[in-house]
PLY file of the C-alpha trace (Angstrom):
ply
format ascii 1.0
element vertex 387
property float x
property float y
property float z
element edge 386
property int vertex1
property int vertex2
end_header
10.89 9.40 12.71
9.18 9.32 16.12
5.76 9.63 14.48
6.61 6.93 11.94
7.54 4.50 14.73
4.43 5.26 16.79
2.47 2.27 15.47
5.35 -0.08 16.16
5.84 1.25 19.67
2.15 0.96 20.57
1.99 -2.57 19.22
5.04 -3.64 21.23
3.62 -2.08 24.40
0.30 -3.86 23.84
2.03 -7.19 23.35
4.25 -6.86 26.43
1.20 -5.95 28.54
-0.44 -9.30 27.74
0.46 -12.70 29.20
3.06 -14.44 27.05
0.71 -17.37 26.44
-1.89 -15.07 24.87
0.13 -13.82 21.90
2.96 -14.60 19.50
5.42 -11.89 18.44
7.68 -12.24 15.38
9.80 -9.81 13.44
11.84 -9.55 10.28
14.22 -7.09 8.66
16.11 -6.62 5.41
19.07 -4.27 5.05
20.04 -3.88 1.39
22.45 -1.72 -0.60
22.29 -1.63 -4.42
23.70 0.32 -7.36
24.07 0.00 -11.12
27.01 0.46 -13.46
25.14 2.98 -15.63
24.86 6.70 -14.84
22.28 7.40 -17.56
19.55 4.89 -16.80
17.68 3.77 -13.73
16.19 0.30 -13.48
13.28 -0.17 -11.09
14.36 2.88 -9.04
17.96 1.65 -8.70
20.58 3.98 -10.18
24.33 4.49 -10.23
24.09 6.17 -6.84
24.26 3.78 -3.89
20.68 2.99 -2.85
19.99 1.71 0.66
16.23 2.33 0.68
14.71 0.38 -2.21
14.69 -3.09 -0.61
15.28 -2.23 3.05
12.38 -3.02 5.38
11.46 -3.73 8.99
8.36 -5.64 10.08
6.61 -6.91 13.20
3.82 -9.49 13.33
1.52 -10.15 16.27
-0.80 -13.12 16.66
-3.44 -13.21 19.39
-5.54 -16.22 20.38
-9.09 -15.06 21.07
-10.60 -18.52 21.60
-9.42 -22.04 20.86
-10.70 -21.57 17.27
-10.44 -17.81 16.68
-7.41 -15.54 16.44
-6.31 -12.08 15.38
-3.18 -11.16 13.43
-1.55 -7.79 12.81
1.53 -7.18 10.66
3.20 -3.76 10.47
5.91 -3.01 7.92
8.13 0.06 7.39
9.92 0.18 4.01
12.79 2.37 2.93
11.26 3.10 -0.48
8.16 4.39 1.35
10.14 6.81 3.54
9.86 4.23 6.37
6.22 5.06 6.93
4.61 2.23 8.91
1.94 0.40 6.90
-0.56 -2.16 8.10
-0.06 -5.18 5.83
-2.19 -7.62 7.81
-5.03 -6.90 10.22
-7.50 -9.76 10.20
-9.60 -12.11 12.29
-9.46 -15.82 11.57
-11.87 -18.55 12.60
-11.13 -22.25 12.20
-14.44 -24.10 11.81
-12.69 -27.47 11.88
-9.34 -28.99 10.93
-10.09 -28.37 7.24
-11.92 -25.03 6.90
-10.62 -21.56 7.91
-12.14 -18.12 7.24
-10.21 -14.84 7.44
-11.62 -11.33 7.27
-9.98 -7.91 7.31
-6.76 -6.56 5.81
-5.14 -9.42 3.88
-2.39 -10.20 1.40
-3.52 -10.62 -2.21
-2.97 -14.39 -2.64
-2.06 -14.51 -6.32
1.67 -15.26 -6.23
3.84 -18.09 -4.95
5.35 -15.99 -2.14
2.42 -13.62 -1.53
2.15 -14.45 2.18
5.84 -13.85 2.90
6.82 -11.40 0.18
8.12 -8.89 2.74
10.20 -11.49 4.61
13.44 -11.53 2.65
14.91 -14.36 4.71
12.20 -16.73 3.40
13.41 -16.79 -0.23
16.81 -17.03 -1.96
16.96 -13.66 -3.75
17.63 -10.20 -2.41
14.51 -9.02 -4.24
11.83 -11.16 -5.92
12.02 -11.23 -9.75
10.62 -8.02 -11.24
8.98 -9.94 -14.09
6.33 -11.05 -11.59
6.63 -8.93 -8.46
7.26 -5.42 -9.83
4.54 -2.83 -9.27
4.24 -2.50 -13.06
2.54 -5.90 -12.99
0.16 -5.51 -10.02
0.59 -2.16 -8.23
-0.72 -3.33 -4.84
-0.21 -6.41 -2.66
-3.09 -6.14 -0.16
-6.86 -5.93 -0.10
-9.73 -5.62 2.35
-12.09 -8.56 2.30
-12.55 -12.27 3.00
-10.39 -15.33 2.42
-11.74 -18.89 2.73
-9.36 -21.88 2.69
-10.29 -25.57 2.66
-7.49 -28.07 3.30
-7.54 -31.84 2.91
-5.01 -34.67 2.69
-4.52 -36.45 -0.65
-2.46 -39.52 0.07
0.86 -38.26 1.40
0.22 -34.78 0.01
-1.84 -31.78 1.13
-4.43 -30.08 -1.08
-5.82 -26.61 -0.34
-8.58 -24.73 -2.15
-8.80 -20.98 -1.62
-11.36 -18.34 -2.55
-11.08 -14.62 -1.83
-13.00 -11.45 -2.53
-13.00 -7.80 -1.52
-11.78 -4.40 -2.66
-8.76 -2.12 -2.47
-8.05 1.56 -3.07
-4.48 2.15 -4.16
-2.77 5.52 -4.34
0.83 5.50 -5.46
2.84 5.06 -8.61
3.11 2.48 -11.31
6.43 3.15 -12.98
6.79 6.94 -12.77
3.07 7.72 -13.16
1.14 8.69 -9.99
-2.21 6.88 -10.06
-5.30 6.26 -7.98
-6.97 2.89 -8.52
-10.10 1.76 -6.71
-10.94 -1.89 -7.23
-14.68 -2.13 -6.73
-14.60 -5.83 -7.62
-11.67 -8.02 -6.64
-12.03 -11.77 -6.41
-10.29 -15.01 -7.29
-9.40 -18.54 -6.31
-6.40 -20.83 -6.12
-5.51 -24.48 -5.78
-2.35 -25.61 -4.05
-0.87 -29.11 -3.90
2.17 -29.70 -1.72
4.31 -32.63 -0.64
7.52 -33.20 1.24
9.72 -31.53 -1.37
7.39 -29.67 -3.74
4.59 -27.12 -4.07
2.38 -26.70 -7.14
0.02 -23.72 -7.29
-2.47 -22.25 -9.76
-4.44 -18.97 -9.43
-7.18 -17.12 -11.27
-8.62 -13.73 -10.41
-10.31 -10.60 -11.65
-10.30 -6.93 -10.68
-12.49 -4.08 -11.87
-12.49 -0.42 -10.98
-11.81 3.18 -12.03
-8.27 4.46 -12.49
-6.96 7.98 -13.03
-3.68 9.78 -12.77
-3.06 11.34 -9.37
-0.57 14.10 -10.10
-2.62 16.81 -8.39
-3.75 18.44 -11.62
-6.98 20.41 -11.79
-7.88 18.40 -14.89
-6.88 14.69 -14.81
-4.84 13.79 -17.86
-6.03 10.20 -17.79
-9.15 8.37 -16.65
-10.06 4.77 -17.38
-12.07 1.78 -16.20
-9.79 -1.16 -15.51
-11.00 -4.71 -16.12
-8.27 -7.31 -15.71
-8.28 -11.10 -15.58
-5.35 -12.81 -13.88
-3.92 -16.29 -14.34
-0.82 -17.74 -12.73
0.95 -21.04 -12.10
3.96 -21.78 -9.93
6.16 -24.71 -9.00
8.80 -25.04 -6.31
10.94 -28.08 -5.53
13.46 -28.34 -2.71
15.41 -31.61 -2.44
17.72 -30.31 0.26
20.65 -29.95 -2.14
18.82 -28.49 -5.14
16.18 -25.74 -5.23
13.86 -24.98 -8.14
11.38 -22.08 -8.17
9.39 -20.99 -11.21
6.32 -18.90 -11.86
4.28 -17.66 -14.81
1.59 -14.96 -14.81
-0.69 -13.58 -17.50
-2.82 -10.45 -17.21
-5.63 -10.07 -19.72
-6.80 -6.46 -19.79
-10.33 -6.19 -21.14
-11.40 -3.12 -23.16
-13.02 -0.53 -20.92
-14.24 3.04 -21.09
-11.50 5.63 -20.78
-10.50 9.10 -21.82
-7.34 11.20 -22.10
-7.02 14.98 -21.96
-5.59 16.33 -25.23
-3.63 19.48 -24.35
-3.57 20.58 -28.00
-7.28 21.39 -27.98
-8.09 21.22 -24.24
-10.65 18.46 -24.70
-11.03 14.86 -23.62
-10.84 12.09 -26.19
-12.17 8.60 -25.64
-9.90 5.55 -25.58
-10.98 1.94 -25.69
-8.28 0.51 -23.47
-5.45 1.63 -21.22
-3.35 -1.51 -20.91
-2.77 -4.49 -23.15
-2.08 -8.07 -22.15
1.00 -8.76 -20.05
2.90 -11.94 -19.35
5.94 -12.62 -17.24
7.86 -15.58 -15.90
10.98 -16.59 -14.05
12.92 -19.75 -13.25
15.41 -20.09 -10.41
17.85 -22.94 -9.91
19.80 -23.10 -6.69
22.42 -25.48 -5.34
23.52 -25.75 -1.70
27.28 -26.03 -1.80
27.18 -26.65 1.96
24.34 -26.68 4.47
24.81 -22.93 4.91
25.81 -21.76 1.43
23.61 -21.59 -1.67
24.54 -20.51 -5.18
21.55 -19.65 -7.39
20.77 -18.42 -10.90
17.53 -16.81 -12.12
16.37 -16.10 -15.66
13.24 -13.97 -16.03
11.37 -12.25 -18.86
8.25 -10.13 -19.38
6.39 -8.54 -22.27
3.26 -6.63 -23.25
1.99 -5.04 -26.45
3.43 -1.85 -27.92
0.35 0.36 -27.97
-2.42 0.15 -25.43
-4.86 2.57 -27.02
-5.43 5.14 -29.73
-7.72 8.17 -29.61
-9.78 9.47 -32.51
-7.05 11.98 -33.37
-4.35 9.32 -33.33
-2.86 9.81 -29.85
-1.10 6.56 -28.94
0.19 5.15 -25.68
3.59 3.48 -26.18
3.67 1.75 -22.79
4.46 -1.75 -23.98
7.21 -3.54 -22.07
9.62 -6.25 -23.05
12.77 -7.19 -21.22
14.69 -9.94 -19.54
16.89 -10.27 -16.48
19.58 -12.73 -15.45
20.70 -12.91 -11.84
23.56 -14.78 -10.19
23.38 -14.85 -6.42
25.01 -16.24 -3.30
23.25 -16.82 0.02
25.24 -17.50 3.18
23.57 -18.48 6.46
25.38 -16.62 9.24
23.27 -17.84 12.13
19.83 -19.19 12.88
17.48 -16.77 11.11
20.26 -14.58 9.65
21.41 -14.69 6.01
23.89 -12.62 4.01
23.12 -12.31 0.28
25.09 -10.99 -2.70
23.79 -10.64 -6.26
24.82 -9.46 -9.71
21.82 -8.88 -12.00
21.90 -8.07 -15.71
18.76 -6.26 -16.92
18.12 -5.43 -20.57
15.39 -4.10 -22.82
14.32 -6.27 -25.76
13.02 -5.31 -29.22
13.39 -1.59 -28.61
10.72 -1.53 -25.89
10.75 0.42 -22.67
11.16 -2.43 -20.16
11.40 -1.04 -16.58
14.01 1.62 -17.39
13.78 5.34 -16.68
16.02 8.24 -17.59
18.12 9.15 -14.57
18.09 12.85 -15.51
14.35 13.50 -15.56
12.85 10.29 -14.09
10.60 9.70 -17.09
9.77 6.32 -18.53
11.72 5.55 -21.67
9.16 4.86 -24.42
11.75 3.05 -26.54
14.76 1.84 -24.61
16.61 0.44 -27.59
19.64 -1.53 -26.48
19.58 -0.21 -22.92
21.05 -2.55 -20.32
22.50 -2.26 -16.83
24.28 -4.38 -14.26
22.78 -4.19 -10.76
25.04 -5.08 -7.84
23.42 -5.73 -4.47
24.34 -6.93 -1.00
21.80 -7.58 1.72
21.33 -8.91 5.21
18.03 -10.66 6.03
16.99 -11.71 9.48
14.01 -13.00 11.42
13.46 -12.78 15.16
0 1
1 2
2 3
3 4
4 5
5 6
6 7
7 8
8 9
9 10
10 11
11 12
12 13
13 14
14 15
15 16
16 17
17 18
18 19
19 20
20 21
21 22
22 23
23 24
24 25
25 26
26 27
27 28
28 29
29 30
30 31
31 32
32 33
33 34
34 35
35 36
36 37
37 38
38 39
39 40
40 41
41 42
42 43
43 44
44 45
45 46
46 47
47 48
48 49
49 50
50 51
51 52
52 53
53 54
54 55
55 56
56 57
57 58
58 59
59 60
60 61
61 62
62 63
63 64
64 65
65 66
66 67
67 68
68 69
69 70
70 71
71 72
72 73
73 74
74 75
75 76
76 77
77 78
78 79
79 80
80 81
81 82
82 83
83 84
84 85
85 86
86 87
87 88
88 89
89 90
90 91
91 92
92 93
93 94
94 95
95 96
96 97
97 98
98 99
99 100
100 101
101 102
102 103
103 104
104 105
105 106
106 107
107 108
108 109
109 110
110 111
111 112
112 113
113 114
114 115
115 116
116 117
117 118
118 119
119 120
120 121
121 122
122 123
123 124
124 125
125 126
126 127
127 128
128 129
129 130
130 131
131 132
132 133
133 134
134 135
135 136
136 137
137 138
138 139
139 140
140 141
141 142
142 143
143 144
144 145
145 146
146 147
147 148
148 149
149 150
150 151
151 152
152 153
153 154
154 155
155 156
156 157
157 158
158 159
159 160
160 161
161 162
162 163
163 164
164 165
165 166
166 167
167 168
168 169
169 170
170 171
171 172
172 173
173 174
174 175
175 176
176 177
177 178
178 179
179 180
180 181
181 182
182 183
183 184
184 185
185 186
186 187
187 188
188 189
189 190
190 191
191 192
192 193
193 194
194 195
195 196
196 197
197 198
198 199
199 200
200 201
201 202
202 203
203 204
204 205
205 206
206 207
207 208
208 209
209 210
210 211
211 212
212 213
213 214
214 215
215 216
216 217
217 218
218 219
219 220
220 221
221 222
222 223
223 224
224 225
225 226
226 227
227 228
228 229
229 230
230 231
231 232
232 233
233 234
234 235
235 236
236 237
237 238
238 239
239 240
240 241
241 242
242 243
243 244
244 245
245 246
246 247
247 248
248 249
249 250
250 251
251 252
252 253
253 254
254 255
255 256
256 257
257 258
258 259
259 260
260 261
261 262
262 263
263 264
264 265
265 266
266 267
267 268
268 269
269 270
270 271
271 272
272 273
273 274
274 275
275 276
276 277
277 278
278 279
279 280
280 281
281 282
282 283
283 284
284 285
285 286
286 287
287 288
288 289
289 290
290 291
291 292
292 293
293 294
294 295
295 296
296 297
297 298
298 299
299 300
300 301
301 302
302 303
303 304
304 305
305 306
306 307
307 308
308 309
309 310
310 311
311 312
312 313
313 314
314 315
315 316
316 317
317 318
318 319
319 320
320 321
321 322
322 323
323 324
324 325
325 326
326 327
327 328
328 329
329 330
330 331
331 332
332 333
333 334
334 335
335 336
336 337
337 338
338 339
339 340
340 341
341 342
342 343
343 344
344 345
345 346
346 347
347 348
348 349
349 350
350 351
351 352
352 353
353 354
354 355
355 356
356 357
357 358
358 359
359 360
360 361
361 362
362 363
363 364
364 365
365 366
366 367
367 368
368 369
369 370
370 371
371 372
372 373
373 374
374 375
375 376
376 377
377 378
378 379
379 380
380 381
381 382
382 383
383 384
384 385
385 386
């Protein structure tokens, strides 16, 4: 634990050694406990055993003014589902050319979702965890990249319009579902347009990533290798009247055919496949009502789907990795103090049309190729705070 907190300790010491006017220090934390009502199935790594790691996180963010137009920002996050290893989420330099144009370079958040910039800050949104139909690692397995981000802002009447373009690369090693993978995006770029007013935000994104992917299970012979080519499209709308809150988002991933191969253990040879993944789409809609200034009741309906079979080899080997499922969540958010919120949720997750959804077998941690009528209730309580 001492080694895992080393980055945080050094950053705090650096900040306290500087004059207070030269930096800004912020922090956030989420403490969450979750469990399901089903001993046989696990949904998104949450099982019948009480889980206090999956959505628990601690983060610190440091902002340093270098000149009157240039700054540096560092954000460090330790997550329970990552064994509380400290990860650098942000590490970039920013230069403001004028009141309208800003350029960032370094380690950045992938700006393709409505809450991309504050996804780790649980206090900033109503749910305990963002809807899995959009924000699960099955959809996009990484949330950061190394590169450039250019934003142009301008007023449009009483509203604000921003145009954003980004590009770079990212090498991801981890899991998508229960499969260990290594994905290197050699090309990663996109753009977005954002229109916001006093009570609303409307956003649209497009993007593309290309790069090689293979399983990363430590085998001498990789079982799977493929070239990933994916186009991304997304739209989002949020409205907050003070009493009512509406948040909705839709994403579509179009996976282009690419070269790939799979190792057939029956004859110890590789066979070519034309594609690894098929198209994916997901959406959610959240409606919230503030019963009092400090209490919000909210309901979320979300759904996601992709095709049944993503590829077939010459000998007929198929990949039944299609997903289809829907979730319904009822939640309560109670403000306890300035920057402190208590949240409680009951979420019903189910597979649809005999597809795998995001369920795994609790006994052997393998993805269910055909979940049938599998469903679970997920009960969660969390405390979010900023400081």
